[in-house]
N, CA and C of each residue as an Amber inpcrd file, in Angstrom:
protein
   480
  12.0330000  24.9990000   8.0070000  12.3150000  23.6170000   7.6340000
  12.1130000  22.7070000   8.8520000  11.4700000  21.5800000   8.6330000
  11.1940000  20.6270000   9.6940000  12.4270000  19.7780000   9.9530000
  12.6900000  19.5350000  11.2240000  13.7790000  18.6510000  11.6170000
  13.1610000  17.3010000  12.0020000  13.6620000  16.2310000  11.4010000
  13.0950000  14.9050000  11.6220000  14.0120000  14.0970000  12.5290000
  13.4680000  13.5370000  13.6060000  14.2770000  12.7280000  14.5100000
  14.3990000  11.3000000  13.9630000  15.4320000  10.6130000  14.4050000
  15.7310000   9.2700000  13.8870000  14.5620000   8.3010000  14.0750000
  13.8040000   8.4390000  15.1560000  12.7450000   7.4650000  15.4260000
  11.4400000   7.7500000  14.6760000  11.4090000   8.8350000  13.9020000
  10.2400000   9.0830000  13.0620000  10.2860000   8.2410000  11.7850000
  11.4550000   7.7190000  11.4550000  11.5880000   6.8190000  10.3110000
  11.4600000   5.4020000  10.8600000  10.2180000   4.9780000  10.9990000
   9.9720000   3.6840000  11.6200000   9.1070000   2.8120000  10.7220000
   9.1260000   1.5300000  11.0560000   8.4440000   0.5090000  10.2690000
   7.5390000  -0.2870000  11.1900000   6.3570000  -0.6210000  10.6750000
   5.4430000  -1.5120000  11.3840000   5.6810000  -2.9090000  10.8260000
   6.1590000  -3.7900000  11.6870000   6.5340000  -5.1480000  11.2700000
   5.5360000  -6.1250000  11.8820000   4.6460000  -6.6500000  11.0500000
   3.6740000  -7.6390000  11.5010000   4.1850000  -9.0380000  11.2210000
   4.0810000  -9.9120000  12.2190000   4.5510000 -11.2860000  12.0650000
   3.8030000 -12.2020000  13.0320000   3.8890000 -13.4800000  12.7690000
   3.2610000 -14.4880000  13.6320000   4.2530000 -14.8880000  14.7160000
   3.7890000 -14.9340000  15.9430000   4.6450000 -15.3410000  17.0570000
   4.6980000 -16.8670000  17.1280000   5.5810000 -17.3680000  17.9590000
   5.7460000 -18.8170000  18.0860000   4.4740000 -19.5010000  18.5830000
   3.6700000 -18.7840000  19.3770000   2.4360000 -19.3780000  19.9000000
   1.2610000 -19.2570000  18.9340000   1.5340000 -18.7480000  17.7200000
   0.4910000 -18.6360000  16.7080000  -0.2380000 -17.3090000  16.7080000
   0.0560000 -16.4590000  17.6650000  -0.5640000 -15.1300000  17.6990000
   0.0890000 -14.1960000  16.6960000  -0.4320000 -13.0080000  16.6030000
   0.1070000 -12.0020000  15.6870000   0.6330000 -10.8220000  16.4850000
   1.8150000 -10.3660000  16.1390000   2.4510000  -9.2300000  16.8100000
   2.7860000  -8.1640000  15.7870000   2.8400000  -6.9230000  16.2540000
   3.3070000  -5.8240000  15.4120000   4.3550000  -5.0610000  16.2020000
   5.6050000  -5.1690000  15.7560000   6.6980000  -4.4040000  16.3430000
   6.8460000  -3.0940000  15.5900000   7.2220000  -2.0600000  16.3130000
   7.5600000  -0.7760000  15.7100000   9.0840000  -0.7140000  15.7410000
   9.6890000  -0.7290000  14.5540000  11.1410000  -0.8300000  14.4250000
  11.7080000   0.4030000  13.7360000  12.9930000   0.6650000  13.9760000
  13.6770000   1.6730000  13.1790000  13.7970000   1.1270000  11.7680000
  13.5850000   1.9770000  10.7860000  13.6480000   1.5490000   9.3910000
  15.0500000   1.0800000   9.0400000  15.1180000  -0.0410000   8.3720000
  16.3740000  -0.5860000   7.8550000  16.1500000  -0.9530000   6.3990000
  17.2250000  -0.9440000   5.6240000  17.1070000  -1.1390000   4.1870000
  17.9930000  -2.2930000   3.7450000  17.4200000  -3.4640000   3.6700000
  18.1410000  -4.6490000   3.2230000  18.0680000  -5.7560000   4.2540000
  18.1480000  -6.9990000   3.7980000  18.0030000  -8.1350000   4.7090000
  19.0990000  -8.2300000   5.7610000  20.3300000  -7.8610000   5.4200000
  21.4100000  -7.9180000   6.4010000  21.1640000  -6.9240000   7.5250000
  20.7820000  -5.7100000   7.1660000  20.5320000  -4.6850000   8.1700000
  19.3530000  -5.0680000   9.0660000  18.3520000  -5.7270000   8.4870000
  17.1700000  -6.0790000   9.2810000  17.4510000  -7.2030000  10.2740000
  18.5650000  -7.9230000  10.1410000  18.8830000  -8.9380000  11.1490000
  19.1890000  -8.2770000  12.4860000  19.6160000  -7.0450000  12.4520000
  19.9380000  -6.3270000  13.6820000  18.9830000  -5.1950000  13.9740000
  17.7590000  -5.3200000  13.5020000  16.7880000  -4.2430000  13.6340000
  16.5830000  -3.8570000  15.1050000  16.3490000  -2.5810000  15.3140000
  16.1260000  -2.0680000  16.6630000  14.6260000  -1.8730000  16.8660000
  14.0510000  -2.6020000  17.8100000  12.6150000  -2.5170000  18.0990000
  12.3840000  -1.3930000  19.1010000  11.5970000  -0.4080000  18.6790000
  11.2650000   0.7100000  19.5640000  10.2170000   0.2960000  20.5920000
   9.2220000  -0.4690000  20.1360000   8.1470000  -0.9320000  21.0090000
   7.3210000  -1.9580000  20.2410000   6.4600000  -2.6390000  20.9540000
   5.4990000  -3.5580000  20.3570000   4.1140000  -2.9660000  20.5700000
   3.3320000  -2.8920000  19.4890000   1.9810000  -2.3600000  19.6200000
   1.1370000  -3.3220000  20.4420000   0.2720000  -2.7680000  21.2600000
  -0.5920000  -3.5560000  22.1330000  -1.9890000  -3.6340000  21.5490000
  -2.5690000  -4.8120000  21.6290000  -3.9740000  -4.9650000  21.2440000
  -4.8040000  -4.2940000  22.3230000  -5.7300000  -3.4460000  21.9280000
  -6.5320000  -2.7200000  22.9080000  -7.9960000  -3.1070000  22.8050000
  -8.7420000  -2.7220000  23.8000000 -10.1840000  -2.9730000  23.8100000
 -10.9170000  -1.9900000  22.9050000 -10.1800000  -1.0370000  22.3420000
 -10.7620000   0.0220000  21.5070000 -11.5900000  -0.5310000  20.3480000
 -11.1490000  -1.6500000  19.7870000 -11.8310000  -2.2230000  18.6190000
 -12.2930000  -3.6450000  18.9710000 -13.0910000  -3.7560000  19.9920000
 -13.6860000  -5.0390000  20.3570000 -12.7600000  -6.0380000  21.0160000
 -11.5570000  -5.6280000  21.3970000 -10.6330000  -6.5330000  22.0640000
 -10.1230000  -7.6660000  21.1940000 -10.1610000  -7.4980000  19.8850000
  -9.7010000  -8.5340000  18.9620000  -8.1860000  -8.6350000  18.9430000
  -7.6980000  -9.8290000  18.6780000  -6.2610000 -10.0180000  18.4600000
  -5.9140000  -9.4980000  17.0800000  -4.6790000  -9.0740000  16.9070000
  -4.2490000  -8.5620000  15.6070000  -4.3650000  -9.6320000  14.5230000
  -4.6750000  -9.1660000  13.3200000  -4.7230000 -10.0380000  12.1650000
  -4.5530000  -9.2130000  10.9060000  -4.2940000  -9.8840000   9.8080000
  -4.1800000  -9.2600000   8.4910000  -4.2560000 -10.3690000   7.4510000
  -4.3830000  -9.9830000   6.2060000  -4.5130000 -10.9600000   5.1380000
  -5.9620000 -11.3230000   4.8750000  -6.8550000 -10.6620000   5.5430000
  -8.3000000 -10.8260000   5.3800000  -8.9180000  -9.5320000   5.9010000
 -10.2130000  -9.3930000   5.8540000 -10.8460000  -8.1970000   6.4090000
 -11.8090000  -8.6370000   7.4970000 -11.4620000  -8.3340000   8.7420000
 -12.2690000  -8.7380000   9.8830000 -11.8440000  -8.0020000  11.1370000
 -12.2610000  -8.5070000  12.2800000 -12.0000000  -7.8500000  13.5540000
 -10.5220000  -7.7030000  13.8840000  -9.7320000  -8.7310000  13.6000000
  -8.2940000  -8.6520000  13.8730000  -7.6070000  -7.6220000  13.0000000
  -8.0750000  -7.5160000  11.7650000  -7.5230000  -6.5250000  10.8490000
  -7.8810000  -5.1190000  11.3230000  -9.1010000  -4.9400000  11.8180000
  -9.5150000  -3.6330000  12.3560000  -8.6660000  -3.2520000  13.5650000
  -8.3860000  -4.2330000  14.4230000  -7.5580000  -3.9710000  15.6050000
  -6.1480000  -3.5550000  15.1980000  -5.5760000  -4.2650000  14.2180000
  -4.2290000  -3.9320000  13.7390000  -4.2200000  -2.5490000  13.0880000
  -5.2080000  -2.2700000  12.2540000  -5.2850000  -0.9720000  11.5830000
  -5.4030000   0.1610000  12.5870000  -6.2230000  -0.0330000  13.6010000
  -6.4090000   1.0110000  14.6180000  -5.0760000   1.3750000  15.2680000
  -4.3130000   0.3680000  15.6800000  -3.0560000   0.6280000  16.3940000
  -1.9770000   1.1930000  15.4720000  -1.8750000   0.6880000  14.2450000
  -0.8840000   1.2180000  13.2990000  -1.1960000   2.6790000  12.9900000
  -2.4510000   2.9680000  12.6650000  -2.8340000   4.3530000  12.3340000
  -2.6830000   5.2840000  13.5280000  -3.0740000   4.8360000  14.7140000
  -2.9410000   5.6780000  15.9110000  -1.4730000   6.0180000  16.1640000
  -0.5910000   5.0380000  15.9960000   0.8380000   5.2860000  16.2070000
   1.3860000   6.2230000  15.1360000   1.0540000   5.9740000  13.8870000
   1.5790000   6.7880000  12.7830000   1.0590000   8.2210000  12.8380000
  -0.2260000   8.3850000  13.1610000  -0.8560000   9.7090000  13.1630000
  -0.6530000  10.4690000  14.4640000  -0.4200000   9.7470000  15.5440000
  -0.3320000  10.4000000  16.8500000  -1.7030000  10.7030000  17.4360000
  -2.7380000  10.0810000  16.8970000  -4.0990000  10.2410000  17.4040000
  -4.9590000   9.0930000  16.8840000  -6.1030000   8.8770000  17.5220000
  -6.9970000   7.7970000  17.0970000  -7.5510000   8.0840000  15.7060000
  -7.6150000   7.0610000  14.8670000  -8.2080000   7.2450000  13.5350000
  -9.7350000   7.1640000  13.6150000 -10.3870000   7.7380000  12.6420000
 -11.8370000   7.5800000  12.5490000 -12.1460000   6.1410000  12.1530000
 -13.3560000   5.7130000  12.4190000 -13.7560000   4.3490000  12.0530000
 -13.6910000   4.1600000  10.5340000 -14.1260000   5.1510000   9.7830000
 -14.1210000   5.0440000   8.3210000 -12.6950000   4.9200000   7.7750000
 -11.7800000   5.7360000   8.3000000 -10.3750000   5.6590000   7.8890000
  -9.8130000   4.2860000   8.2230000 -10.0580000   3.8350000   9.4370000
  -9.5560000   2.5340000   9.8850000 -10.0600000   1.4050000   8.9940000
 -11.3410000   1.3810000   8.7120000 -11.9050000   0.2930000   7.9300000
 -11.4570000   0.3360000   6.4680000 -11.2750000   1.5330000   5.9230000
 -10.7460000   1.6320000   4.5560000  -9.2900000   1.1830000   4.4920000
  -8.5070000   1.4680000   5.5300000  -7.1170000   1.0070000   5.6080000
  -7.0900000  -0.5260000   5.6630000  -8.0240000  -1.1030000   6.4000000
  -8.1430000  -2.5760000   6.4450000  -8.3790000  -3.1290000   5.0510000
  -9.3720000  -2.5770000   4.3950000  -9.7940000  -3.0750000   3.0790000
  -8.7030000  -2.9070000   2.0250000  -8.0820000  -1.7360000   2.0030000
  -7.1470000  -1.3980000   0.9400000  -5.7280000  -1.8920000   1.1990000
  -5.3140000  -1.9640000   2.4630000  -3.9160000  -2.2740000   2.7660000
  -3.7610000  -3.6030000   3.5080000  -4.2630000  -3.6780000   4.7200000
  -3.9740000  -4.8480000   5.5640000  -4.6000000  -6.1430000   5.0590000
  -5.7320000  -6.0570000   4.3820000  -6.3470000  -7.2860000   3.8660000
  -5.4720000  -7.9420000   2.7970000  -4.5460000  -7.1940000   2.2240000
  -3.6770000  -7.7050000   1.1650000  -2.3390000  -8.2300000   1.6800000
  -2.0810000  -8.0860000   2.9740000  -0.8060000  -8.5230000   3.5410000
  -0.7770000 -10.0390000   3.6900000   0.4290000 -10.5730000   3.7200000
   0.6170000 -12.0100000   3.8620000   0.9830000 -12.3370000   5.3140000
   1.6430000 -13.4460000   5.5340000   1.9970000 -13.9060000   6.8770000
   2.8290000 -12.8780000   7.6310000   3.7400000 -12.2180000   6.9360000
   4.6190000 -11.2170000   7.5440000   4.6410000  -9.9960000   6.6440000
   4.7270000  -8.8130000   7.2640000   4.8220000  -7.5930000   6.4630000
   5.6690000  -6.5540000   7.1790000   6.1880000  -5.6240000   6.3920000
   6.8560000  -4.4250000   6.8920000   6.2510000  -3.2550000   6.1370000
   5.8320000  -2.2470000   6.8810000   5.1620000  -1.0920000   6.3150000
   5.7670000   0.1620000   6.9470000   6.4410000   0.9600000   6.1400000
   7.1070000   2.1610000   6.6380000   6.0760000   3.2310000   7.0140000
   6.3370000   3.9580000   8.0950000   5.4160000   4.9830000   8.5820000
   5.0960000   6.0010000   7.4920000   6.0730000   6.4290000   6.7340000
   5.8420000   7.3890000   5.6580000   4.8500000   6.8680000   4.6370000
   4.8890000   5.5740000   4.3440000   3.9290000   4.9770000   3.4040000
   2.5180000   5.0050000   3.9840000   2.3990000   4.7500000   5.2850000
   1.0860000   4.8140000   5.9430000   0.5400000   6.2380000   5.8450000
   1.3870000   7.2230000   6.1530000   0.9330000   8.6220000   6.1350000
   0.5840000   9.0800000   4.7220000   1.3450000   8.6300000   3.7380000
   1.0230000   8.9950000   2.3460000  -0.3020000   8.3500000   1.9190000
  -0.5540000   7.1300000   2.3810000  -1.8330000   6.4960000   2.0850000
  -2.9690000   7.3100000   2.7360000  -2.7800000   7.7210000   3.9840000
  -3.8030000   8.5130000   4.6810000  -4.0500000   9.8260000   3.9400000
  -2.9910000  10.4470000   3.4560000  -3.1570000  11.7120000   2.7290000
  -3.9610000  11.5050000   1.4440000  -3.6940000  10.4310000   0.7390000
  -4.4690000  10.1130000  -0.4620000  -5.9210000   9.8260000  -0.1270000
  -6.1370000   9.0940000   0.9510000  -7.4960000   8.7990000   1.4160000
  -8.2220000  10.0970000   1.7490000  -7.5390000  11.0070000   2.4530000
  -8.1510000  12.2830000   2.8430000  -8.5230000  13.1150000   1.6220000
  -7.6740000  13.1180000   0.6040000  -7.9770000  13.8690000  -0.6200000
  -9.1950000  13.2620000  -1.3220000  -9.2330000  11.9510000  -1.3900000
 -10.3530000  11.2690000  -2.0440000 -11.6830000  11.5500000  -1.3300000
 -11.6390000  11.6420000  -0.0020000 -12.8520000  11.8390000   0.7910000
 -13.0710000  13.3020000   1.1910000 -12.2340000  14.1900000   0.6360000
 -12.3250000  15.6250000   0.9350000 -12.3740000  15.8830000   2.4320000
 -11.5310000  15.1510000   3.1620000 -11.4730000  15.2750000   4.6220000
 -10.8330000  16.6050000   5.0130000 -11.3520000  17.1900000   6.0530000
 -10.8360000  18.4590000   6.5720000 -10.1020000  18.1960000   7.8870000
  -9.2380000  19.1340000   8.2740000  -8.5490000  19.0430000   9.5590000
  -7.6250000  17.8500000   9.6680000  -6.6930000  17.7420000   8.7360000
  -5.7490000  16.6360000   8.7590000  -4.8460000  16.7050000   9.9820000
  -4.4690000  15.5540000  10.5330000  -3.5040000  15.5480000  11.6380000
  -2.1780000  16.1400000  11.1690000  -1.4350000  16.7910000  12.0610000
  -0.1390000  17.3740000  11.6860000   0.8010000  16.3840000  11.0010000
   0.7550000  15.1190000  11.4020000   1.6290000  14.1130000  10.7920000
   1.3570000  13.9430000   9.3050000   0.1360000  14.2460000   8.8660000
  -0.2320000  14.0940000   7.4640000  -0.0300000  15.4000000   6.6980000
  -0.1720000  16.5180000   7.3860000   0.0400000  17.8150000   6.7370000
   1.4930000  17.9930000   6.3210000   2.4240000  17.5500000   7.1690000
   3.8550000  17.6660000   6.8870000   4.4240000  16.2550000   6.8040000
   4.3760000  15.6750000   5.6080000   4.8190000  14.2930000   5.4400000
   6.3130000  14.1440000   5.6920000   6.7110000  13.0210000   6.2710000
   8.1350000  12.7800000   6.4960000   8.8520000  12.5220000   5.1790000
  10.1420000  12.7780000   5.1410000  10.9000000  12.5510000   3.9050000
  11.0440000  11.0640000   3.5820000  11.1600000  10.7800000   2.3000000
  11.4230000   9.4110000   1.8670000  12.9030000   9.0900000   2.0500000
  13.7520000  10.0690000   1.7660000  15.2040000   9.9030000   1.8620000
  15.6230000   9.7110000   3.3160000  16.1770000   8.5450000   3.6280000
  16.5380000   8.2420000   5.0140000  17.6390000   9.1410000   5.5700000
  18.4270000   9.7740000   4.7050000  19.4970000  10.6520000   5.1940000
  18.9440000  11.9680000   5.7550000  17.6540000  12.2270000   5.5480000
  17.0460000  13.4610000   6.0470000  16.6920000  13.3880000   7.5340000
  16.8000000  12.1970000   8.1090000  16.4750000  12.0210000   9.5270000
  17.7120000  12.2410000  10.3780000  17.4830000  12.6420000  11.6260000
  18.5890000  12.8620000  12.5570000  19.3660000  11.5830000  12.8080000
  20.5910000  11.7650000  13.2910000  21.4570000  10.6200000  13.5830000
  20.9180000   9.8170000  14.7520000  21.1130000   8.5340000  14.6760000
  20.7290000   7.6660000  15.7780000  21.7320000   7.8200000  16.9130000
  21.2580000   7.7570000  18.1510000  22.1750000   7.8590000  19.2900000
  23.2350000   6.7560000  19.2400000  24.4510000   7.0360000  19.7370000
  25.5280000   6.0420000  19.6980000  25.1510000   4.7010000  20.3300000
  24.3990000   4.7170000  21.4130000  24.0190000   3.4560000  22.0690000
  23.1890000   2.5780000  21.1390000  22.3070000   3.1740000  20.3620000
  21.4930000   2.4050000  19.4230000  22.3580000   1.8970000  18.2790000
  23.2710000   2.7360000  17.7820000  24.1630000   2.3040000  16.7080000
  25.0110000   1.1140000  17.1590000  25.5510000   1.1700000  18.3780000
  26.3820000   0.0780000  18.8900000  25.5700000  -1.1990000  19.0770000
  24.3420000  -1.0640000  19.5960000  23.4850000  -2.2400000  19.7800000
  23.1740000  -2.8960000  18.4430000  22.9010000  -2.1010000  17.4200000
  22.6200000  -2.6600000  16.0970000  23.8380000  -3.3970000  15.5440000
  25.0230000  -2.8320000  15.6950000  26.2400000  -3.5080000  15.2250000
  26.4280000  -4.8410000  15.9340000  26.1710000  -4.8580000  17.2500000
  26.3100000  -6.1120000  17.9950000  25.3150000  -7.1620000  17.4910000
  24.1020000  -6.7330000  17.1700000  23.0870000  -7.6820000  16.7030000
  23.4440000  -8.2360000  15.3250000  24.0490000  -7.4290000  14.4770000
  24.3860000  -7.8700000  13.1310000  25.6930000  -8.6540000  13.1210000
  26.7270000  -8.1370000  13.8090000  28.0660000  -8.7130000  13.6980000
  28.5030000  -9.5480000  14.8830000  27.7020000  -9.6140000  15.9370000
  28.0490000 -10.4310000  17.1100000  28.5130000  -9.5940000  18.2720000
  28.7500000 -10.2730000  19.3950000  29.0590000  -9.5950000  20.6660000
  30.3430000  -8.7880000  20.6180000  31.3340000  -9.2030000  19.8470000
  32.6240000  -8.5170000  19.8290000  32.6420000  -7.2420000  19.0020000
  31.5860000  -6.9410000  18.2740000  31.5500000  -5.7670000  17.4040000
  31.4160000  -4.4920000  18.2300000  32.1060000  -3.4630000  17.7700000
  31.9790000  -2.1680000  18.4650000  31.9940000  -1.0370000  17.4830000
């Protein structure tokens, strides 16, 4: 039986920054608007030169969408995606997103698995061979420091 760590249940949160740019935070999964006010950001995905140095984008199909797809898939899979996988993810998923989106890692991996079956792809990445559970209780407990930080973000400085 596979043991799942708390940070494997993560969400890709795409949003527009104050300067008009696009950012994608990798957050611990939360369920509900109240819980998301105190979301814990694991990291922010970086735009790389891998896909033409484009800034992240979504809601259309173009260079920014390819850049976003590359980084989301690379993070979810633990390896670089093929160009065909990346571009199909752009067309099927990211081109349909609006100004802001949240996409759970498990949903990305399930989409990749469906894509692989459709294209009879061989040699799936381990992340796709053993899909993470949908049930959030199947993941390991979050460290106390993260739990306390989330409570402070939701309920204020005096919360413990």
